[in-house]
Every structure is written in C-alpha cells, then in structure tokens.
N, C-alpha and C positions, 0 to 999 in steps of 0.2 A: 504494500500500500504506500504509494508515493507521498500522500498527505502525512502519514504517520512518520515516515522517514524524514521529511522536511521539518516536522515539529521536533523530532528527537535531535536533529542537528542544531536547530535554533536554540533549544533549551540547553543543550550541552555546551554550546558556545557561550551563551549568556551566563550560565552558572557553573561552568567548568566541570560539568558532569550531570548525570541524572540516573534514576532508577525507573525503568518502565516495566510494569506488571502486565505482560502480554500473553503468557502461556494459555490461559483460559479466560477470555473476557467474561466479566460478570454480566448478568442479564438484569437490566433495569425494567421494572414494570410499574405502570401507574394508570390512573383513570384520567382520560382527557375530559375537557369541559363538557363535551357532548355525551359523556358516559361510556364511550368506547374504551377498551383496554388498549394501551399503547405499550410497546416495549422497544428496547434498544440495547445494543452491546455497550459495555462500559469498560474503558481502559484507563487505568490509573498511571500517572507519571509523577514522580516525586523529585523535587529539587530541594537543595539545602542552601540557604542564604542567610547572611547575618542581618540584612535589612529587608523588610517586605515593602516593596514599592507598589502601593495600591493603584496608582495611575497607570504604571507600566502593565500591570496585570489586567486592568480594565480594558486597555487598548488591545492587549494580546488576546484576551478571551473573545473580543469582537472578531479578530482575524481568524481565530480557531473556529468560531461558530460558522463563519462563512466557508472556511476550508472543509469542514466536516459536515456541512449541511444541517446544523443543529440550531434550535431556537436559543439554547443557552449552553454555556460551558460552566461547570462548577469548579471553583478554586477554593481550596481550604488552606488557611494559614494556621500552623500549629507551632507554638513555642516548644523548644526542646532544650534539654540540659545534657551536655555531653558528659559521659562518665569516664572517659579515658584520661590519661595524665594531662594532656594538653588542655582539656576542658575542665579539669578539676580546680 
C-alpha cells in the first residue's frame, strides 16, 4: 500500500523512527447516523517525541484523512516516563 509507505517515511523522518502495528489490522465497528453498521480496518502507528505539536498534528491528520479516504484520523497523545538509566 503506497499510502501507508509514504506515511511511514514521513513519520520516520519527522520523529527519527516509528513503530507500526501492521500484522493484523484491528477491525473498527460503529453505528452510522442512519443506523447502519459501519466498519473499517484500523492500523496503529506510534511515534515518540518530547514535545507534542498540536498544530502540526492537526495539519497532518487532515493530509492523512485525504490520503486514506477517511472522515477522521484519530491521534492520541500519551505522556510516558522512561524507566531506563537515561530516563531515570
């Protein structure tokens, strides 16, 4: 899938690496406003950064929505604490 490859390259370049969970895409299921059941494949990509730039992500999710033909792209920002010596 060319779109996924482009996304992986962009995120890897922007954040010096990434983790992509691609082996078995999750299935998303929800009820549409007209009552129909909708479903989609879900792929998670994780990057680690010291600063979360909300505007960059807003702009990038717009690009991704167009690229993947989606109404929305969900981004989660989670604070982490490193447990190795460098993060201690």
